[in-house]
Residue frames relative to the residue before (quaternion, step in Angstrom):
aa qw qx qy qz dx dy dz
X 1.0000 0.0000 0.0000 0.0000 0.00 0.00 0.00
X 0.4085 -0.7144 0.5138 0.2425 3.65 -0.86 0.88
X 0.3807 -0.7286 0.5239 0.2232 3.53 -0.94 0.87
X 0.5217 -0.6186 0.4894 0.3251 3.50 -1.11 0.72
X 0.3098 -0.7294 0.5818 0.1830 3.55 -1.11 0.88
X 0.0805 -0.8023 0.5914 0.0016 3.55 -0.93 0.95
X 0.0392 -0.7897 0.6120 0.0154 3.59 -0.84 0.95
X 0.1758 -0.7907 0.5840 0.0531 3.54 -0.78 1.18
X 0.3952 -0.7155 0.5358 0.2115 3.54 -1.04 0.85
X 0.0761 0.8033 -0.5802 0.1109 3.64 -0.69 1.13
X 0.2876 -0.7822 0.5225 0.1803 3.59 -0.28 1.06
X 0.8531 0.1171 -0.1312 0.4913 3.49 -0.75 1.18
X 0.5742 0.5918 -0.4075 0.3925 3.68 1.15 -0.05
X 0.3238 -0.8041 0.4684 0.1708 3.60 -0.66 0.89
X 0.7875 0.0254 -0.0190 0.6155 3.64 1.24 -0.31
X 0.5845 -0.5560 0.4659 0.3636 3.47 -1.39 0.38
X 0.4261 -0.7017 0.5258 0.2228 3.55 -1.06 0.94
X 0.6787 -0.4655 0.3676 0.4331 3.64 -1.23 0.13
X 0.7517 0.1290 -0.0929 0.6400 3.54 1.21 -0.62
X 0.0301 -0.7711 0.6359 -0.0100 3.55 -0.95 0.94
X 0.0519 -0.7696 0.6363 0.0109 3.58 -0.97 0.92
X 0.0672 0.7871 -0.6037 0.1068 3.49 -0.99 1.09
X 0.4026 -0.6652 0.5707 0.2641 3.60 -1.26 0.54
X 0.0442 0.8262 -0.5515 0.1062 3.51 -0.56 1.28
X 0.7061 -0.4617 0.3255 0.4270 3.45 -1.25 0.34
X 0.4883 -0.6925 0.4503 0.2816 3.57 -0.82 1.02
X 0.7983 0.3524 -0.2494 0.4199 3.45 -1.23 0.72
X 0.5398 0.6647 -0.3748 0.3555 3.55 1.21 -0.01
X 0.7999 0.2378 -0.0485 0.5488 3.65 1.22 -0.74
X 0.2065 -0.7510 0.6169 0.1131 3.42 -1.27 0.53
X 0.5519 -0.5814 0.4513 0.3921 3.64 -1.01 0.66
X 0.7742 0.3327 -0.2491 0.4774 3.51 -1.01 0.98
X 0.5524 0.6212 -0.3886 0.3974 3.58 1.26 -0.29
X 0.3399 -0.7390 0.5567 0.1684 3.53 -1.04 0.89
X 0.0198 -0.8041 0.5938 -0.0205 3.63 -0.95 0.94
X 0.3623 -0.6576 0.5922 0.2924 3.47 -1.31 0.15
X 0.0504 -0.8434 0.5335 -0.0382 3.63 -0.43 1.18
X 0.0046 0.7674 -0.6410 0.0174 3.51 -1.18 0.87
X 0.3824 -0.6950 0.5602 0.2387 3.57 -1.27 0.21
X 0.1895 -0.7430 0.6324 0.1098 3.53 -1.00 0.91
X 0.3607 -0.7178 0.5511 0.2258 3.60 -0.76 1.00
X 0.3645 -0.7790 0.4712 0.1957 3.60 -0.46 1.20
X 0.5830 0.5797 -0.3648 0.4370 3.49 1.29 -0.47
X 0.8252 0.2449 -0.0998 0.4991 3.59 0.89 -0.76
X 0.4571 -0.7434 0.4069 0.2699 3.56 1.38 -0.03
X 0.6610 0.4628 -0.3664 0.4634 3.73 1.11 0.25
X 0.5794 -0.5515 0.4794 0.3609 3.48 -1.45 0.46
X 0.1802 -0.7683 0.6022 0.1210 3.56 -0.94 0.97
X 0.7987 0.1824 -0.1659 0.5489 3.55 -0.72 1.07
X 0.5552 -0.5915 0.4705 0.3471 3.61 -1.29 -0.27
X 0.5572 -0.5301 0.4814 0.4204 3.59 -1.23 0.31
X 0.1133 -0.7593 0.6407 0.0102 3.54 -1.10 0.91
X 0.5513 -0.6187 0.4530 0.3286 3.62 -1.21 0.47
X 0.0187 0.7593 -0.6477 0.0601 3.56 -0.95 0.99
X 0.2709 -0.7254 0.6131 0.1567 3.48 -1.33 0.47
X 0.4830 -0.6468 0.5208 0.2776 3.62 -1.06 0.78
X 0.1130 -0.8529 0.5075 0.0484 3.67 -0.27 1.22
X 0.8027 0.0118 0.0360 0.5952 3.56 1.23 -0.64
X 0.0219 -0.7617 0.6472 0.0205 3.48 -1.21 0.76
X 0.0444 -0.7893 0.6119 -0.0243 3.49 -0.87 1.20
X 0.5450 -0.5819 0.4826 0.3626 3.67 -1.13 0.49
X 0.1331 -0.7751 0.6176 0.0092 3.57 -1.13 0.87
X 0.2416 -0.7730 0.5675 0.1486 3.56 -0.93 0.92
X 0.4283 0.7134 -0.4642 0.3035 3.58 1.23 -0.06
X 0.8501 0.1952 -0.1653 0.4604 3.55 -1.33 0.45
X 0.7276 -0.4926 0.2301 0.4183 3.57 1.05 0.93
X 0.6348 -0.5144 0.3307 0.4723 3.62 1.26 0.34
X 0.7355 0.4566 -0.3460 0.3617 3.45 -1.47 -0.04
X 0.6212 0.5039 -0.3361 0.4973 3.46 1.35 0.62
X 0.2281 -0.7297 0.6239 0.1621 3.57 -1.33 0.33
X 0.3502 -0.6493 0.6142 0.2803 3.57 -1.28 0.40
X 0.0796 -0.8127 0.5769 -0.0191 3.56 -0.53 1.20
X 0.1726 -0.7774 0.6008 0.0697 3.50 -0.97 1.01
X 0.1542 -0.7775 0.6092 0.0238 3.50 -0.76 1.16
X 0.1233 -0.7528 0.6441 0.0568 3.60 -1.03 1.04
X 0.5018 -0.6570 0.4897 0.2771 3.54 -1.05 0.94
X 0.3168 -0.7158 0.5834 0.2164 3.64 -0.90 0.81
X 0.2387 -0.7543 0.6052 0.0878 3.58 -0.75 1.19
X 0.3849 -0.7180 0.5375 0.2176 3.52 -0.82 1.18
X 0.4650 -0.6517 0.5255 0.2880 3.66 -1.11 0.73
X 0.5711 -0.5656 0.4642 0.3722 3.59 -1.14 0.60
X 0.7936 0.3134 -0.2473 0.4591 3.57 -1.05 0.86
X 0.6847 0.4397 -0.3048 0.4950 3.58 1.26 0.02
């Protein structure tokens, strides 16, 4: 099954951190879902670094931007040695 690609806008950020949190449209993600995540530098409009595998660790309701959003926490999946 193909993983969903997610690109977050981050002004001045050069790469995705081990934990990324973002307010996104509600209903797009489920806890435990694996996604390919990258960061787009909002200052320059280009993707910085490569997409890496993350898992959705937490989803919370969010009232920002008039509702209809969730605060989603993504955690980087670390590959085990020898795989």
